[in-house]
N, C-alpha and C positions, 0 to 999 in steps of 0.2 A: 761890667755890668751886674747889678744887682739881682737876686734870685727874684722871681714873681710869687708874689704871695699866694698860699693855698686858697681855694675857691671857699668862700665863706657861705655858699648856698647849700642848704641842707640836701642830703641824697635823694630825699623825697621829691624835690624840685626838678630832678633829672629823669624822672620816670616818665613814660610814655602816658598819654592822657588815659583815663579810667573810664573808658566807654561802656555803657550799659549792655547787657546781652538783649540783643533784639533781633526780631526777624523784619526785614526791610519790605519783604513782599506783602506781608499781612499788615505790617506798620503797627505791630504790637508785641509784648514780651508774654502775652498771656496764654500761648500754646507751646511754650519751649519746654523741652525735657533735656535735662544735662545727661550726657552720655559718659563723658570722662573728664578727670581732673588730674593734671600732672604737674609736678614741680617746673618752674620755667628755667631755663638755661640761657644764659648765665643767671644765677639767682637774683630776683627781683623782691625786695621786701613787701610781703603782704600781697604778691601776684602770683597767679598760677595760669597755666596753660588750660583753657577749657574748650571741650568740644560739645556742641548742643546741637539739638534738631528742633525745627518747627513741627510739631505733629498735624498741623493744618494744612500746610503747603508741601509737606516733606522735604523740605532742603534742611542740608547740613551746615553748620558754621564752626569756625574755631578761631580763638582770639584769645590774647592776654587780658585778664580780668582780675580786678582786686578780690580778695577771698569774699568781702560782704557783698559785692554785685552776684557772685555765685550763689551765696547763702540766701539773698534774697529771692532767687528762683527755687531753690531747694527748699526752704522753710513755708511754701506755701501749704496751708493747711489742705487744700482740695488737691493737690499736687500728689500724683502717683508716678512715682519715678522708674519703677522697676528694677532693673539691674544697673547699678552705677560702678564705673570703673574708677577707683581712687587709688592712683599711684599703681602698685602691684597687686593690689586688693580689689575683690569684686564684692558689691554691697548689695544684698537684698533684704528687704523688710528693717532696714537700719542696722543690719549685722552683718560681719565679714563672713563670706562663705568659705567653706573648708572643703579640702581635698577629699573625696569620698573613696576614689578608686582612678587607676589610670588604665588606659586602653591602647591598643595598638588597632587603628582603622584602615581599612582598605579602600579606595577610591578607584572606581574602573570608569574608563570612557573608550568608545570607540573612536578611531581616527582614521582617516583615509588621506595619505599625504599628497596624492595627486587626484584630480577628478577621474573618475572611472576605475580607480585602483581598488581592490578589496580593502574592506575595513579591517583594521588590526586593533586588537583590544590592548590598551594600555593601563597600567595600574600604577598607583602610588601608594605608599604606606606612611601613615602620620600616626606619630604618638600624641594621646590626649589625655586630658585631666577631666574627670566628672567632679563639678563643684556642688555641694548641697548647702541649703540654708536651714536653719532650726525649724522653719514652717514647712518643709517638705519639699520646697522648690529646687530642680535640679537643673544644670546646663553642662555642657560638654565643651571645651576649648583645646585649641592646639596646644601642645606644651612646648 
């Protein structure tokens, strides 16, 4: 039996449809804010995993999208994106934020294991990084 010929359909034809970033509750893309962009696994040409939210109705969405669809939202002149996570980097004012310091934070919470039992104080220690932007904006994230 002869071998089957290789597919002559370009790889792009095997990609999932490129749906636009959209809020179905508001039925618009006018209130979208991109939160993070990650590379897709397995790699897909010109595609990224994007997480975004609608600031009008406060819903969050995630989807596979083309770089062009994401750029259409990010490049709006009136768009104030805040902090954007792009892979392992955090961007503010269009610039990558840099680590300013590392901290050890303690979080405490009272907990009663049974109703009526005395409260016990539990605590957790977390390593964090303080990131700073050239504009002076700072934020702290778990390390």
